[in-house]
Each structure stands twice: as structure tokens, then as C-alpha cells.
C-alpha positions in Angstrom: 0.1 -0.1 0.1 1.1 3.5 -1.2 0.1 6.7 1.2 -0.2 9.8 -0.7 -1.2 13.3 0.6 -1.7 16.6 -0.9 -3.1 20.1 -0.6 -5.7 22.0 -2.9 -7.9 24.9 -2.3 -11.5 25.4 -2.7 -12.9 28.8 -3.2 -14.3 30.4 0.2 -18.0 30.9 -1.0 -17.9 27.2 -2.3 -17.4 25.3 0.7 -21.0 23.9 1.1 -21.2 23.1 -2.8 -17.9 21.2 -2.6 -19.3 19.0 0.1 -22.5 18.6 -1.9 -20.8 17.3 -4.8 -18.7 14.9 -3.1 -21.5 13.4 -1.2 -23.3 12.7 -4.6 -20.2 11.3 -6.2 -20.9 9.8 -9.4 -20.9 6.0 -9.4 -18.7 6.1 -12.6 -16.3 8.3 -10.9 -16.1 5.9 -7.8 -15.8 2.8 -10.2 -12.9 4.7 -11.9 -11.1 5.3 -8.7 -11.3 1.8 -7.5 -10.3 0.4 -10.8 -7.3 2.5 -10.7 -6.0 1.2 -7.2 -7.5 3.5 -4.6 -8.0 1.8 -1.3 -9.3 4.7 0.5 -9.8 8.3 -0.3 -10.4 10.9 2.1 -10.5 15.0 1.9 -10.7 17.3 4.8 -11.5 21.1 4.7 -9.8 23.7 7.0 -12.8 26.2 6.7 -10.5 29.0 8.1 -8.3 29.1 5.1 -10.2 27.0 2.4 -7.2 24.6 2.3 -8.3 20.9 1.3 -6.3 18.0 2.6 -6.5 15.0 0.4 -5.2 11.6 1.7 -5.1 8.5 -0.4 -4.0 4.8 0.0 -3.3 3.1 -3.5 -2.2 -0.1 -4.6 0.3 1.0 -7.5 1.6 4.4 -8.6 1.6 3.7 -12.3 -2.0 2.6 -12.1 -3.1 5.8 -10.1 -1.1 8.0 -12.7 -3.4 6.6 -15.3 -6.5 7.8 -13.5 -6.1 11.4 -14.9 -6.1 10.2 -18.4 -9.8 8.9 -18.1 -12.8 10.5 -19.6 -14.7 10.3 -16.2 -11.9 12.1 -14.6 -11.8 14.8 -17.0 -15.4 15.3 -16.8 -15.0 15.5 -13.1 -12.4 18.3 -13.3 -14.8 20.2 -15.6 -17.6 19.9 -13.2 -15.4 21.2 -10.4 -13.5 24.0 -12.1 -15.9 26.6 -10.8 -15.5 25.7 -7.2 -11.8 25.6 -6.6 -8.4 26.6 -8.1 -7.6 24.9 -11.0 -4.9 24.5 -13.7 -5.3 25.1 -17.7 -6.7 21.5 -18.1 -9.1 22.0 -15.4 -7.1 19.8 -12.9 -7.1 20.9 -9.4 -4.0 23.0 -8.3 -2.4 20.4 -6.1 0.8 20.3 -4.2 2.0 16.6 -3.1 3.1 16.7 0.5 6.0 14.5 1.7 5.5 11.9 4.4 7.8 12.4 7.5 6.1 10.2 10.0 3.7 7.2 9.9 2.8 4.8 13.0 0.1 2.0 12.6 -0.8 -0.5 15.2 -0.8 -4.1 14.1 -3.8 -6.0 14.5 -3.7 -8.3 17.5 -1.0 -6.4 19.3 
């Protein structure tokens, strides 16, 4: 399992709509994420700064990198561009974070 984290930014007046759209995640988007090796995916919002912290657990970096090239991912980006900072291709402006510490309790210990 590979852990990944990144920071993004949602527009200040779009917090509620950003949350709503993720509550109503398209089934085809969920299917694509799972097919591209996502084990778990969480996004947290810091309302005081509008920063989004994304945390993913994935199976494989190469498989995960191919998700961005899917039609459904591009369609999702297009649908979210009015809510957050995006690049020219409508992908979210995102900074990957470096892991500096990890602790995990082993089952049965």
C-alpha cells in the first residue's frame, strides 16, 4: 500500500457546494477510482483557510497515474472548476506532501 497526501484549495464561498458534490459522487467516478487502485480516499477542509487536505491509499503509482487520463476524471475536473483553484486543463492545483512520520497499530497487538 502506498500513502499519498496533497493540498488543494476550494473557493471560500464554495465550501458547501464542494461538500455536496462529493456527497453525490458519480458512481462511474467511484468505479474509476477503485479500478485505478484506490484503497481509501479522504478529503478534509480547513474552513478558516479554504485549504483541502487529501489523503489516499493506493495499490500502485503507475495505475494511479493513469486515472487522470480517463474520460470520467476529465469530466469531473470540468464539473469542479467553478469551485476550486484549477490548472489550464481544469485539474485541481495540487501540491503533493512528503510523508515524514507514520505509525500503525498492527492488529492483534
